[in-house]
mmCIF file of the protein (N, C-alpha, C, O) and its ligand, coordinates in Angstrom:
data_MODEL
# 
_entry.id   MODEL 
# 
loop_
_entity.id 
_entity.type 
_entity.pdbx_number_of_molecules 
1 polymer     1 
2 non-polymer 1 
# 
_entity_poly.entity_id                      1 
_entity_poly.type                           'polypeptide(L)' 
_entity_poly.nstd_linkage                   no 
_entity_poly.nstd_monomer                   no 
_entity_poly.pdbx_seq_one_letter_code       MNPYFMSGIISTLFGLKRTCPKCKRDQVVPSDKKHEKVYCKFCGAGIPPAKR 
_entity_poly.pdbx_seq_one_letter_code_can   MNPYFMSGIISTLFGLKRTCPKCKRDQVVPSDKKHEKVYCKFCGAGIPPAKR 
_entity_poly.pdbx_strand_id                 A 
# 
loop_
_entity_poly_seq.entity_id 
_entity_poly_seq.num 
_entity_poly_seq.mon_id 
_entity_poly_seq.hetero 
1 1  MET n 
1 2  ASN n 
1 3  PRO n 
1 4  TYR n 
1 5  PHE n 
1 6  MET n 
1 7  SER n 
1 8  GLY n 
1 9  ILE n 
1 10 ILE n 
1 11 SER n 
1 12 THR n 
1 13 LEU n 
1 14 PHE n 
1 15 GLY n 
1 16 LEU n 
1 17 LYS n 
1 18 ARG n 
1 19 THR n 
1 20 CYS n 
1 21 PRO n 
1 22 LYS n 
1 23 CYS n 
1 24 LYS n 
1 25 ARG n 
1 26 ASP n 
1 27 GLN n 
1 28 VAL n 
1 29 VAL n 
1 30 PRO n 
1 31 SER n 
1 32 ASP n 
1 33 LYS n 
1 34 LYS n 
1 35 HIS n 
1 36 GLU n 
1 37 LYS n 
1 38 VAL n 
1 39 TYR n 
1 40 CYS n 
1 41 LYS n 
1 42 PHE n 
1 43 CYS n 
1 44 GLY n 
1 45 ALA n 
1 46 GLY n 
1 47 ILE n 
1 48 PRO n 
1 49 PRO n 
1 50 ALA n 
1 51 LYS n 
1 52 ARG n 
# 
loop_
_struct_asym.id 
_struct_asym.entity_id 
A 1 
B 2 
# 
loop_
_chem_comp.id 
_chem_comp.type 
_chem_comp.mon_nstd_flag 
ALA 'L-peptide linking' y 
ARG 'L-peptide linking' y 
ASN 'L-peptide linking' y 
ASP 'L-peptide linking' y 
CYS 'L-peptide linking' y 
GLN 'L-peptide linking' y 
GLU 'L-peptide linking' y 
GLY 'peptide linking'   y 
HIS 'L-peptide linking' y 
ILE 'L-peptide linking' y 
LEU 'L-peptide linking' y 
LYS 'L-peptide linking' y 
MET 'L-peptide linking' y 
PHE 'L-peptide linking' y 
PRO 'L-peptide linking' y 
SER 'L-peptide linking' y 
THR 'L-peptide linking' y 
TYR 'L-peptide linking' y 
VAL 'L-peptide linking' y 
ZN  non-polymer         . 
# 
_pdbx_entity_nonpoly.entity_id   2 
_pdbx_entity_nonpoly.name        ? 
_pdbx_entity_nonpoly.comp_id     ZN 
# 
_pdbx_nonpoly_scheme.asym_id         B 
_pdbx_nonpoly_scheme.entity_id       2 
_pdbx_nonpoly_scheme.mon_id          ZN 
_pdbx_nonpoly_scheme.ndb_seq_num     1 
_pdbx_nonpoly_scheme.pdb_seq_num     101 
_pdbx_nonpoly_scheme.auth_seq_num    101 
_pdbx_nonpoly_scheme.pdb_mon_id      ZN 
_pdbx_nonpoly_scheme.auth_mon_id     ZN 
_pdbx_nonpoly_scheme.pdb_strand_id   A 
_pdbx_nonpoly_scheme.pdb_ins_code    . 
# 
loop_
_atom_site.group_PDB 
_atom_site.id 
_atom_site.type_symbol 
_atom_site.label_atom_id 
_atom_site.label_alt_id 
_atom_site.label_comp_id 
_atom_site.label_asym_id 
_atom_site.label_entity_id 
_atom_site.label_seq_id 
_atom_site.pdbx_PDB_ins_code 
_atom_site.Cartn_x 
_atom_site.Cartn_y 
_atom_site.Cartn_z 
_atom_site.occupancy 
_atom_site.B_iso_or_equiv 
_atom_site.pdbx_formal_charge 
_atom_site.auth_seq_id 
_atom_site.auth_comp_id 
_atom_site.auth_asym_id 
_atom_site.auth_atom_id 
_atom_site.pdbx_PDB_model_num 
ATOM   1   N  N  . MET A 1 1  ? -5.944  108.193 -40.203 1.00 0.00 ? 1   MET A N  1 
ATOM   2   C  CA . MET A 1 1  ? -6.433  107.312 -41.278 1.00 0.00 ? 1   MET A CA 1 
ATOM   3   C  C  . MET A 1 1  ? -6.995  108.175 -42.436 1.00 0.00 ? 1   MET A C  1 
ATOM   4   O  O  . MET A 1 1  ? -7.823  109.059 -42.215 1.00 0.00 ? 1   MET A O  1 
ATOM   5   N  N  . ASN A 1 2  ? -6.557  107.916 -43.591 1.00 0.00 ? 2   ASN A N  1 
ATOM   6   C  CA . ASN A 1 2  ? -7.048  108.782 -44.735 1.00 0.00 ? 2   ASN A CA 1 
ATOM   7   C  C  . ASN A 1 2  ? -8.315  108.143 -45.360 1.00 0.00 ? 2   ASN A C  1 
ATOM   8   O  O  . ASN A 1 2  ? -8.581  106.947 -45.239 1.00 0.00 ? 2   ASN A O  1 
ATOM   9   N  N  . PRO A 1 3  ? -9.042  108.998 -46.008 1.00 0.00 ? 3   PRO A N  1 
ATOM   10  C  CA . PRO A 1 3  ? -10.397 108.559 -46.580 1.00 0.00 ? 3   PRO A CA 1 
ATOM   11  C  C  . PRO A 1 3  ? -10.236 107.381 -47.589 1.00 0.00 ? 3   PRO A C  1 
ATOM   12  O  O  . PRO A 1 3  ? -11.071 106.477 -47.610 1.00 0.00 ? 3   PRO A O  1 
ATOM   13  N  N  . TYR A 1 4  ? -9.253  107.392 -48.352 1.00 0.00 ? 4   TYR A N  1 
ATOM   14  C  CA . TYR A 1 4  ? -9.089  106.316 -49.304 1.00 0.00 ? 4   TYR A CA 1 
ATOM   15  C  C  . TYR A 1 4  ? -8.878  104.984 -48.635 1.00 0.00 ? 4   TYR A C  1 
ATOM   16  O  O  . TYR A 1 4  ? -9.405  103.975 -49.103 1.00 0.00 ? 4   TYR A O  1 
ATOM   17  N  N  . PHE A 1 5  ? -8.162  104.947 -47.607 1.00 0.00 ? 5   PHE A N  1 
ATOM   18  C  CA . PHE A 1 5  ? -7.903  103.778 -46.846 1.00 0.00 ? 5   PHE A CA 1 
ATOM   19  C  C  . PHE A 1 5  ? -9.244  103.249 -46.277 1.00 0.00 ? 5   PHE A C  1 
ATOM   20  O  O  . PHE A 1 5  ? -9.574  102.068 -46.382 1.00 0.00 ? 5   PHE A O  1 
ATOM   21  N  N  . MET A 1 6  ? -9.964  104.156 -45.693 1.00 0.00 ? 6   MET A N  1 
ATOM   22  C  CA . MET A 1 6  ? -11.235 103.819 -45.082 1.00 0.00 ? 6   MET A CA 1 
ATOM   23  C  C  . MET A 1 6  ? -12.219 103.176 -46.108 1.00 0.00 ? 6   MET A C  1 
ATOM   24  O  O  . MET A 1 6  ? -12.858 102.162 -45.829 1.00 0.00 ? 6   MET A O  1 
ATOM   25  N  N  . SER A 1 7  ? -12.307 103.807 -47.297 1.00 0.00 ? 7   SER A N  1 
ATOM   26  C  CA . SER A 1 7  ? -13.210 103.286 -48.280 1.00 0.00 ? 7   SER A CA 1 
ATOM   27  C  C  . SER A 1 7  ? -12.803 101.875 -48.775 1.00 0.00 ? 7   SER A C  1 
ATOM   28  O  O  . SER A 1 7  ? -13.627 101.039 -49.146 1.00 0.00 ? 7   SER A O  1 
ATOM   29  N  N  . GLY A 1 8  ? -11.483 101.681 -48.751 1.00 0.00 ? 8   GLY A N  1 
ATOM   30  C  CA . GLY A 1 8  ? -10.975 100.344 -49.085 1.00 0.00 ? 8   GLY A CA 1 
ATOM   31  C  C  . GLY A 1 8  ? -11.402 99.302  -48.101 1.00 0.00 ? 8   GLY A C  1 
ATOM   32  O  O  . GLY A 1 8  ? -11.821 98.205  -48.471 1.00 0.00 ? 8   GLY A O  1 
ATOM   33  N  N  . ILE A 1 9  ? -11.291 99.655  -46.825 1.00 0.00 ? 9   ILE A N  1 
ATOM   34  C  CA . ILE A 1 9  ? -11.746 98.745  -45.793 1.00 0.00 ? 9   ILE A CA 1 
ATOM   35  C  C  . ILE A 1 9  ? -13.267 98.444  -45.931 1.00 0.00 ? 9   ILE A C  1 
ATOM   36  O  O  . ILE A 1 9  ? -13.699 97.292  -45.899 1.00 0.00 ? 9   ILE A O  1 
ATOM   37  N  N  . ILE A 1 10 ? -14.034 99.514  -46.081 1.00 0.00 ? 10  ILE A N  1 
ATOM   38  C  CA . ILE A 1 10 ? -15.474 99.391  -46.188 1.00 0.00 ? 10  ILE A CA 1 
ATOM   39  C  C  . ILE A 1 10 ? -15.863 98.490  -47.378 1.00 0.00 ? 10  ILE A C  1 
ATOM   40  O  O  . ILE A 1 10 ? -16.708 97.604  -47.252 1.00 0.00 ? 10  ILE A O  1 
ATOM   41  N  N  . SER A 1 11 ? -15.249 98.731  -48.487 1.00 0.00 ? 11  SER A N  1 
ATOM   42  C  CA . SER A 1 11 ? -15.537 97.938  -49.689 1.00 0.00 ? 11  SER A CA 1 
ATOM   43  C  C  . SER A 1 11 ? -15.275 96.493  -49.498 1.00 0.00 ? 11  SER A C  1 
ATOM   44  O  O  . SER A 1 11 ? -16.027 95.625  -49.941 1.00 0.00 ? 11  SER A O  1 
ATOM   45  N  N  . THR A 1 12 ? -14.102 96.232  -48.772 1.00 0.00 ? 12  THR A N  1 
ATOM   46  C  CA . THR A 1 12 ? -13.813 94.806  -48.496 1.00 0.00 ? 12  THR A CA 1 
ATOM   47  C  C  . THR A 1 12 ? -14.793 94.148  -47.557 1.00 0.00 ? 12  THR A C  1 
ATOM   48  O  O  . THR A 1 12 ? -15.152 92.981  -47.717 1.00 0.00 ? 12  THR A O  1 
ATOM   49  N  N  . LEU A 1 13 ? -15.227 94.929  -46.556 1.00 0.00 ? 13  LEU A N  1 
ATOM   50  C  CA . LEU A 1 13 ? -16.191 94.405  -45.610 1.00 0.00 ? 13  LEU A CA 1 
ATOM   51  C  C  . LEU A 1 13 ? -17.506 94.025  -46.308 1.00 0.00 ? 13  LEU A C  1 
ATOM   52  O  O  . LEU A 1 13 ? -18.108 93.002  -45.982 1.00 0.00 ? 13  LEU A O  1 
ATOM   53  N  N  . PHE A 1 14 ? -17.934 94.818  -47.233 1.00 0.00 ? 14  PHE A N  1 
ATOM   54  C  CA . PHE A 1 14 ? -19.182 94.601  -47.886 1.00 0.00 ? 14  PHE A CA 1 
ATOM   55  C  C  . PHE A 1 14 ? -19.096 93.684  -49.109 1.00 0.00 ? 14  PHE A C  1 
ATOM   56  O  O  . PHE A 1 14 ? -20.080 93.469  -49.818 1.00 0.00 ? 14  PHE A O  1 
ATOM   57  N  N  . GLY A 1 15 ? -17.906 93.156  -49.334 1.00 0.00 ? 15  GLY A N  1 
ATOM   58  C  CA . GLY A 1 15 ? -17.713 92.235  -50.459 1.00 0.00 ? 15  GLY A CA 1 
ATOM   59  C  C  . GLY A 1 15 ? -17.821 92.805  -51.839 1.00 0.00 ? 15  GLY A C  1 
ATOM   60  O  O  . GLY A 1 15 ? -18.139 92.108  -52.802 1.00 0.00 ? 15  GLY A O  1 
ATOM   61  N  N  . LEU A 1 16 ? -17.548 94.104  -51.922 1.00 0.00 ? 16  LEU A N  1 
ATOM   62  C  CA . LEU A 1 16 ? -17.729 94.772  -53.238 1.00 0.00 ? 16  LEU A CA 1 
ATOM   63  C  C  . LEU A 1 16 ? -16.380 94.893  -53.964 1.00 0.00 ? 16  LEU A C  1 
ATOM   64  O  O  . LEU A 1 16 ? -16.334 95.426  -55.072 1.00 0.00 ? 16  LEU A O  1 
ATOM   65  N  N  . LYS A 1 17 ? -15.319 94.425  -53.382 1.00 0.00 ? 17  LYS A N  1 
ATOM   66  C  CA . LYS A 1 17 ? -14.085 94.514  -54.035 1.00 0.00 ? 17  LYS A CA 1 
ATOM   67  C  C  . LYS A 1 17 ? -13.723 93.164  -54.680 1.00 0.00 ? 17  LYS A C  1 
ATOM   68  O  O  . LYS A 1 17 ? -13.835 92.127  -54.026 1.00 0.00 ? 17  LYS A O  1 
ATOM   69  N  N  . ARG A 1 18 ? -13.309 93.163  -55.897 1.00 0.00 ? 18  ARG A N  1 
ATOM   70  C  CA . ARG A 1 18 ? -12.941 91.927  -56.563 1.00 0.00 ? 18  ARG A CA 1 
ATOM   71  C  C  . ARG A 1 18 ? -11.619 92.134  -57.295 1.00 0.00 ? 18  ARG A C  1 
ATOM   72  O  O  . ARG A 1 18 ? -11.257 93.214  -57.763 1.00 0.00 ? 18  ARG A O  1 
ATOM   73  N  N  . THR A 1 19 ? -10.962 91.037  -57.344 1.00 0.00 ? 19  THR A N  1 
ATOM   74  C  CA . THR A 1 19 ? -9.648  91.000  -58.073 1.00 0.00 ? 19  THR A CA 1 
ATOM   75  C  C  . THR A 1 19 ? -9.903  90.256  -59.408 1.00 0.00 ? 19  THR A C  1 
ATOM   76  O  O  . THR A 1 19 ? -10.413 89.136  -59.445 1.00 0.00 ? 19  THR A O  1 
ATOM   77  N  N  . CYS A 1 20 ? -9.538  90.911  -60.435 1.00 0.00 ? 20  CYS A N  1 
ATOM   78  C  CA . CYS A 1 20 ? -9.687  90.319  -61.791 1.00 0.00 ? 20  CYS A CA 1 
ATOM   79  C  C  . CYS A 1 20 ? -8.789  89.069  -61.847 1.00 0.00 ? 20  CYS A C  1 
ATOM   80  O  O  . CYS A 1 20 ? -7.633  89.115  -61.429 1.00 0.00 ? 20  CYS A O  1 
ATOM   81  N  N  . PRO A 1 21 ? -9.332  87.946  -62.369 1.00 0.00 ? 21  PRO A N  1 
ATOM   82  C  CA . PRO A 1 21 ? -8.555  86.749  -62.509 1.00 0.00 ? 21  PRO A CA 1 
ATOM   83  C  C  . PRO A 1 21 ? -7.548  86.801  -63.591 1.00 0.00 ? 21  PRO A C  1 
ATOM   84  O  O  . PRO A 1 21 ? -6.587  86.032  -63.593 1.00 0.00 ? 21  PRO A O  1 
ATOM   85  N  N  . LYS A 1 22 ? -7.747  87.708  -64.532 1.00 0.00 ? 22  LYS A N  1 
ATOM   86  C  CA . LYS A 1 22 ? -6.890  87.805  -65.689 1.00 0.00 ? 22  LYS A CA 1 
ATOM   87  C  C  . LYS A 1 22 ? -5.742  88.809  -65.463 1.00 0.00 ? 22  LYS A C  1 
ATOM   88  O  O  . LYS A 1 22 ? -4.576  88.472  -65.670 1.00 0.00 ? 22  LYS A O  1 
ATOM   89  N  N  . CYS A 1 23 ? -6.077  90.046  -65.037 1.00 0.00 ? 23  CYS A N  1 
ATOM   90  C  CA . CYS A 1 23 ? -4.954  91.035  -64.944 1.00 0.00 ? 23  CYS A CA 1 
ATOM   91  C  C  . CYS A 1 23 ? -4.642  91.285  -63.460 1.00 0.00 ? 23  CYS A C  1 
ATOM   92  O  O  . CYS A 1 23 ? -3.725  92.048  -63.157 1.00 0.00 ? 23  CYS A O  1 
ATOM   93  N  N  . LYS A 1 24 ? -5.384  90.657  -62.524 1.00 0.00 ? 24  LYS A N  1 
ATOM   94  C  CA . LYS A 1 24 ? -5.044  90.729  -61.089 1.00 0.00 ? 24  LYS A CA 1 
ATOM   95  C  C  . LYS A 1 24 ? -5.204  92.091  -60.482 1.00 0.00 ? 24  LYS A C  1 
ATOM   96  O  O  . LYS A 1 24 ? -4.630  92.387  -59.434 1.00 0.00 ? 24  LYS A O  1 
ATOM   97  N  N  . ARG A 1 25 ? -5.979  92.920  -61.132 1.00 0.00 ? 25  ARG A N  1 
ATOM   98  C  CA . ARG A 1 25 ? -6.174  94.251  -60.544 1.00 0.00 ? 25  ARG A CA 1 
ATOM   99  C  C  . ARG A 1 25 ? -7.419  94.313  -59.667 1.00 0.00 ? 25  ARG A C  1 
ATOM   100 O  O  . ARG A 1 25 ? -8.444  93.702  -59.970 1.00 0.00 ? 25  ARG A O  1 
ATOM   101 N  N  . ASP A 1 26 ? -7.314  95.026  -58.628 1.00 0.00 ? 26  ASP A N  1 
ATOM   102 C  CA . ASP A 1 26 ? -8.492  95.166  -57.724 1.00 0.00 ? 26  ASP A CA 1 
ATOM   103 C  C  . ASP A 1 26 ? -9.421  96.281  -58.245 1.00 0.00 ? 26  ASP A C  1 
ATOM   104 O  O  . ASP A 1 26 ? -8.980  97.313  -58.752 1.00 0.00 ? 26  ASP A O  1 
ATOM   105 N  N  . GLN A 1 27 ? -10.727 96.015  -58.091 1.00 0.00 ? 27  GLN A N  1 
ATOM   106 C  CA . GLN A 1 27 ? -11.661 97.035  -58.403 1.00 0.00 ? 27  GLN A CA 1 
ATOM   107 C  C  . GLN A 1 27 ? -12.919 96.847  -57.562 1.00 0.00 ? 27  GLN A C  1 
ATOM   108 O  O  . GLN A 1 27 ? -13.233 95.749  -57.102 1.00 0.00 ? 27  GLN A O  1 
ATOM   109 N  N  . VAL A 1 28 ? -13.589 97.903  -57.389 1.00 0.00 ? 28  VAL A N  1 
ATOM   110 C  CA . VAL A 1 28 ? -14.860 97.903  -56.557 1.00 0.00 ? 28  VAL A CA 1 
ATOM   111 C  C  . VAL A 1 28 ? -16.046 97.862  -57.520 1.00 0.00 ? 28  VAL A C  1 
ATOM   112 O  O  . VAL A 1 28 ? -16.149 98.630  -58.477 1.00 0.00 ? 28  VAL A O  1 
ATOM   113 N  N  . VAL A 1 29 ? -16.923 96.928  -57.209 1.00 0.00 ? 29  VAL A N  1 
ATOM   114 C  CA . VAL A 1 29 ? -18.098 96.883  -58.039 1.00 0.00 ? 29  VAL A CA 1 
ATOM   115 C  C  . VAL A 1 29 ? -19.271 97.535  -57.373 1.00 0.00 ? 29  VAL A C  1 
ATOM   116 O  O  . VAL A 1 29 ? -19.293 97.622  -56.145 1.00 0.00 ? 29  VAL A O  1 
ATOM   117 N  N  . PRO A 1 30 ? -20.214 97.983  -58.090 1.00 0.00 ? 30  PRO A N  1 
ATOM   118 C  CA . PRO A 1 30 ? -21.430 98.687  -57.420 1.00 0.00 ? 30  PRO A CA 1 
ATOM   119 C  C  . PRO A 1 30 ? -22.211 97.577  -56.627 1.00 0.00 ? 30  PRO A C  1 
ATOM   120 O  O  . PRO A 1 30 ? -22.230 96.398  -56.979 1.00 0.00 ? 30  PRO A O  1 
ATOM   121 N  N  . SER A 1 31 ? -22.848 98.072  -55.527 1.00 0.00 ? 31  SER A N  1 
ATOM   122 C  CA . SER A 1 31 ? -23.526 97.162  -54.653 1.00 0.00 ? 31  SER A CA 1 
ATOM   123 C  C  . SER A 1 31 ? -24.637 96.397  -55.378 1.00 0.00 ? 31  SER A C  1 
ATOM   124 O  O  . SER A 1 31 ? -24.945 95.262  -55.014 1.00 0.00 ? 31  SER A O  1 
ATOM   125 N  N  . ASP A 1 32 ? -25.230 97.004  -56.387 1.00 0.00 ? 32  ASP A N  1 
ATOM   126 C  CA . ASP A 1 32 ? -26.342 96.303  -57.057 1.00 0.00 ? 32  ASP A CA 1 
ATOM   127 C  C  . ASP A 1 32 ? -25.802 95.218  -58.012 1.00 0.00 ? 32  ASP A C  1 
ATOM   128 O  O  . ASP A 1 32 ? -26.592 94.442  -58.550 1.00 0.00 ? 32  ASP A O  1 
ATOM   129 N  N  . LYS A 1 33 ? -24.483 95.147  -58.233 1.00 0.00 ? 33  LYS A N  1 
ATOM   130 C  CA . LYS A 1 33 ? -23.880 94.099  -59.034 1.00 0.00 ? 33  LYS A CA 1 
ATOM   131 C  C  . LYS A 1 33 ? -23.211 93.037  -58.183 1.00 0.00 ? 33  LYS A C  1 
ATOM   132 O  O  . LYS A 1 33 ? -22.532 92.134  -58.671 1.00 0.00 ? 33  LYS A O  1 
ATOM   133 N  N  . LYS A 1 34 ? -23.439 93.190  -56.879 1.00 0.00 ? 34  LYS A N  1 
ATOM   134 C  CA . LYS A 1 34 ? -22.713 92.322  -55.916 1.00 0.00 ? 34  LYS A CA 1 
ATOM   135 C  C  . LYS A 1 34 ? -22.840 90.803  -56.204 1.00 0.00 ? 34  LYS A C  1 
ATOM   136 O  O  . LYS A 1 34 ? -21.896 90.035  -56.016 1.00 0.00 ? 34  LYS A O  1 
ATOM   137 N  N  . HIS A 1 35 ? -24.047 90.404  -56.669 1.00 0.00 ? 35  HIS A N  1 
ATOM   138 C  CA . HIS A 1 35 ? -24.254 88.962  -56.928 1.00 0.00 ? 35  HIS A CA 1 
ATOM   139 C  C  . HIS A 1 35 ? -24.253 88.679  -58.405 1.00 0.00 ? 35  HIS A C  1 
ATOM   140 O  O  . HIS A 1 35 ? -24.694 87.605  -58.815 1.00 0.00 ? 35  HIS A O  1 
ATOM   141 N  N  . GLU A 1 36 ? -23.771 89.607  -59.234 1.00 0.00 ? 36  GLU A N  1 
ATOM   142 C  CA . GLU A 1 36 ? -23.741 89.388  -60.652 1.00 0.00 ? 36  GLU A CA 1 
ATOM   143 C  C  . GLU A 1 36 ? -22.297 89.376  -61.121 1.00 0.00 ? 36  GLU A C  1 
ATOM   144 O  O  . GLU A 1 36 ? -21.376 89.832  -60.442 1.00 0.00 ? 36  GLU A O  1 
ATOM   145 N  N  . LYS A 1 37 ? -22.153 88.828  -62.323 1.00 0.00 ? 37  LYS A N  1 
ATOM   146 C  CA . LYS A 1 37 ? -20.831 88.850  -62.983 1.00 0.00 ? 37  LYS A CA 1 
ATOM   147 C  C  . LYS A 1 37 ? -20.626 90.268  -63.527 1.00 0.00 ? 37  LYS A C  1 
ATOM   148 O  O  . LYS A 1 37 ? -21.489 90.894  -64.141 1.00 0.00 ? 37  LYS A O  1 
ATOM   149 N  N  . VAL A 1 38 ? -19.408 90.705  -63.242 1.00 0.00 ? 38  VAL A N  1 
ATOM   150 C  CA . VAL A 1 38 ? -19.054 92.069  -63.734 1.00 0.00 ? 38  VAL A CA 1 
ATOM   151 C  C  . VAL A 1 38 ? -17.878 91.913  -64.700 1.00 0.00 ? 38  VAL A C  1 
ATOM   152 O  O  . VAL A 1 38 ? -17.222 90.874  -64.767 1.00 0.00 ? 38  VAL A O  1 
ATOM   153 N  N  . TYR A 1 39 ? -17.651 92.974  -65.428 1.00 0.00 ? 39  TYR A N  1 
ATOM   154 C  CA . TYR A 1 39 ? -16.495 92.960  -66.383 1.00 0.00 ? 39  TYR A CA 1 
ATOM   155 C  C  . TYR A 1 39 ? -15.405 93.888  -65.911 1.00 0.00 ? 39  TYR A C  1 
ATOM   156 O  O  . TYR A 1 39 ? -15.651 95.035  -65.539 1.00 0.00 ? 39  TYR A O  1 
ATOM   157 N  N  . CYS A 1 40 ? -14.241 93.388  -65.935 1.00 0.00 ? 40  CYS A N  1 
ATOM   158 C  CA . CYS A 1 40 ? -13.075 94.196  -65.536 1.00 0.00 ? 40  CYS A CA 1 
ATOM   159 C  C  . CYS A 1 40 ? -13.008 95.499  -66.263 1.00 0.00 ? 40  CYS A C  1 
ATOM   160 O  O  . CYS A 1 40 ? -13.133 95.538  -67.487 1.00 0.00 ? 40  CYS A O  1 
ATOM   161 N  N  . LYS A 1 41 ? -12.825 96.506  -65.579 1.00 0.00 ? 41  LYS A N  1 
ATOM   162 C  CA . LYS A 1 41 ? -12.717 97.807  -66.246 1.00 0.00 ? 41  LYS A CA 1 
ATOM   163 C  C  . LYS A 1 41 ? -11.420 98.059  -66.872 1.00 0.00 ? 41  LYS A C  1 
ATOM   164 O  O  . LYS A 1 41 ? -11.264 99.007  -67.642 1.00 0.00 ? 41  LYS A O  1 
ATOM   165 N  N  . PHE A 1 42 ? -10.433 97.199  -66.552 1.00 0.00 ? 42  PHE A N  1 
ATOM   166 C  CA . PHE A 1 42 ? -9.084  97.356  -67.142 1.00 0.00 ? 42  PHE A CA 1 
ATOM   167 C  C  . PHE A 1 42 ? -8.902  96.513  -68.339 1.00 0.00 ? 42  PHE A C  1 
ATOM   168 O  O  . PHE A 1 42 ? -8.388  97.018  -69.338 1.00 0.00 ? 42  PHE A O  1 
ATOM   169 N  N  . CYS A 1 43 ? -9.286  95.230  -68.338 1.00 0.00 ? 43  CYS A N  1 
ATOM   170 C  CA . CYS A 1 43 ? -9.026  94.370  -69.442 1.00 0.00 ? 43  CYS A CA 1 
ATOM   171 C  C  . CYS A 1 43 ? -10.251 93.769  -70.074 1.00 0.00 ? 43  CYS A C  1 
ATOM   172 O  O  . CYS A 1 43 ? -10.156 93.167  -71.143 1.00 0.00 ? 43  CYS A O  1 
ATOM   173 N  N  . GLY A 1 44 ? -11.461 93.919  -69.413 1.00 0.00 ? 44  GLY A N  1 
ATOM   174 C  CA . GLY A 1 44 ? -12.737 93.436  -69.972 1.00 0.00 ? 44  GLY A CA 1 
ATOM   175 C  C  . GLY A 1 44 ? -13.025 91.989  -69.701 1.00 0.00 ? 44  GLY A C  1 
ATOM   176 O  O  . GLY A 1 44 ? -14.001 91.458  -70.231 1.00 0.00 ? 44  GLY A O  1 
ATOM   177 N  N  . ALA A 1 45 ? -12.224 91.324  -68.903 1.00 0.00 ? 45  ALA A N  1 
ATOM   178 C  CA . ALA A 1 45 ? -12.476 89.909  -68.507 1.00 0.00 ? 45  ALA A CA 1 
ATOM   179 C  C  . ALA A 1 45 ? -13.678 89.846  -67.616 1.00 0.00 ? 45  ALA A C  1 
ATOM   180 O  O  . ALA A 1 45 ? -13.927 90.788  -66.864 1.00 0.00 ? 45  ALA A O  1 
ATOM   181 N  N  . GLY A 1 46 ? -14.431 88.783  -67.666 1.00 0.00 ? 46  GLY A N  1 
ATOM   182 C  CA . GLY A 1 46 ? -15.565 88.621  -66.708 1.00 0.00 ? 46  GLY A CA 1 
ATOM   183 C  C  . GLY A 1 46 ? -15.051 88.162  -65.345 1.00 0.00 ? 46  GLY A C  1 
ATOM   184 O  O  . GLY A 1 46 ? -14.189 87.290  -65.233 1.00 0.00 ? 46  GLY A O  1 
ATOM   185 N  N  . ILE A 1 47 ? -15.617 88.785  -64.320 1.00 0.00 ? 47  ILE A N  1 
ATOM   186 C  CA . ILE A 1 47 ? -15.267 88.418  -62.965 1.00 0.00 ? 47  ILE A CA 1 
ATOM   187 C  C  . ILE A 1 47 ? -16.481 87.877  -62.281 1.00 0.00 ? 47  ILE A C  1 
ATOM   188 O  O  . ILE A 1 47 ? -17.419 88.641  -62.057 1.00 0.00 ? 47  ILE A O  1 
ATOM   189 N  N  . PRO A 1 48 ? -16.538 86.612  -61.930 1.00 0.00 ? 48  PRO A N  1 
ATOM   190 C  CA . PRO A 1 48 ? -17.697 86.058  -61.292 1.00 0.00 ? 48  PRO A CA 1 
ATOM   191 C  C  . PRO A 1 48 ? -17.828 86.574  -59.870 1.00 0.00 ? 48  PRO A C  1 
ATOM   192 O  O  . PRO A 1 48 ? -16.839 86.965  -59.250 1.00 0.00 ? 48  PRO A O  1 
ATOM   193 N  N  . PRO A 1 49 ? -19.070 86.573  -59.346 1.00 0.00 ? 49  PRO A N  1 
ATOM   194 C  CA . PRO A 1 49 ? -19.257 86.983  -57.956 1.00 0.00 ? 49  PRO A CA 1 
ATOM   195 C  C  . PRO A 1 49 ? -18.527 86.096  -56.968 1.00 0.00 ? 49  PRO A C  1 
ATOM   196 O  O  . PRO A 1 49 ? -18.410 84.898  -57.225 1.00 0.00 ? 49  PRO A O  1 
ATOM   197 N  N  . ALA A 1 50 ? -18.039 86.598  -55.880 1.00 0.00 ? 50  ALA A N  1 
ATOM   198 C  CA . ALA A 1 50 ? -17.333 85.808  -54.908 1.00 0.00 ? 50  ALA A CA 1 
ATOM   199 C  C  . ALA A 1 50 ? -18.315 84.832  -54.215 1.00 0.00 ? 50  ALA A C  1 
ATOM   200 O  O  . ALA A 1 50 ? -19.435 85.209  -53.869 1.00 0.00 ? 50  ALA A O  1 
ATOM   201 N  N  . LYS A 1 51 ? -17.890 83.630  -54.029 1.00 0.00 ? 51  LYS A N  1 
ATOM   202 C  CA . LYS A 1 51 ? -18.721 82.623  -53.394 1.00 0.00 ? 51  LYS A CA 1 
ATOM   203 C  C  . LYS A 1 51 ? -18.385 82.578  -51.904 1.00 0.00 ? 51  LYS A C  1 
ATOM   204 O  O  . LYS A 1 51 ? -17.224 82.653  -51.501 1.00 0.00 ? 51  LYS A O  1 
ATOM   205 N  N  . ARG A 1 52 ? -19.441 82.453  -51.102 1.00 0.00 ? 52  ARG A N  1 
ATOM   206 C  CA . ARG A 1 52 ? -19.218 82.423  -49.668 1.00 0.00 ? 52  ARG A CA 1 
ATOM   207 C  C  . ARG A 1 52 ? -19.761 81.107  -49.148 1.00 0.00 ? 52  ARG A C  1 
ATOM   208 O  O  . ARG A 1 52 ? -19.690 80.841  -47.948 1.00 0.00 ? 52  ARG A O  1 
HETATM 209 ZN ZN . ZN  B 2 .  ? -8.809  92.530  -65.699 1.00 0.00 2 101 ZN  A ZN 1 
# 
């Protein structure tokens, strides 16, 4: 298992990974922004926090 793959799994488990609704690209948000709206680093669209 390579490190990149592991970090992807960990990010998913902790809910830090979000898919931009506009450009559909995945990105990892900082843990302190977990419950806040973040802006896509690719296109600048707002990505709301995932609801559970
Ligand atoms: Zn985007």
